[in-house]
N, C-alpha and C positions, 0 to 999 in steps of 0.2 A: 418702484418708487411709490411711496404712500404720501398722500397730502397731509398725513398726520406728522410727518417730519417737517419741521420748520426750516425750509431752505429756499433758495432762489428758484430752483426747479419746480418745487411744489407751488410757489406763488405764481409762476408762469403757467402751470397746468390749470390752476384755478381760474385765472383770467381767460385762458383759452376755452375752458369748459363753459364759463358764463357766456362768452361770445357765441359759441355754438348753440347752446340751449336757447338763447334769445334770438337766434337767427339774425345777428347784427350784420347789416348789409355792408357797411363800411368798417369792417373789422380791422383794417390796417390802421385806422385812426386810434385804436385802443391796443397799444403795444405793451406787453408785460414788462419790458425794460423801463417803461415810463412810471412804474409804481415803486415807491420806496418800500424796502423790506420792513420798515417801521410800521407800515399799514397792514402787515400780514394778518393780524387777528381780525381787523375790520373786513378785509377781503375774504377771509375764511368764513366769517359770519354771513356775509352776503352770498358767498358760494353755496353754503349749506341751505340757505333759504331758497335760492334759485333752483338748486337741484331737487328740492322737495316738491316744487310745484310742477304741474303738468302743462298749464297754459297761463298766459298773462294778458291782462287788459292793456290797452294802449297807455293808460295813465301809469300802470305798474311798470311797463317797459320804460317809459319816460323817466320815472323816478329812479329806476335801477341805473340807467345810463347816466343820469345826472349825478347819482352817488359815485359812480365810477369816475366821472369827470372830476369831482371834488377830491378824490383820493389820489389822483395823478400828481406827480411832482411837477411843479411849475418850472418851466425852463426859460 
């Protein structure tokens, strides 16, 4: 499976990749199924940026998590 294929599995993989790369402690709070497929391109852009960096400042981590929070579907 390639993240270049726009499908639900690729979206889930990108979310999981971001969580692992950022070492998110409460990863259960960020569930791939909480993200709309309509946000695919935005999540892909965030994923690309996160995967390119080797380390993150606290403010960068906060900004990325905040961005993920805004992309989640409101329930």
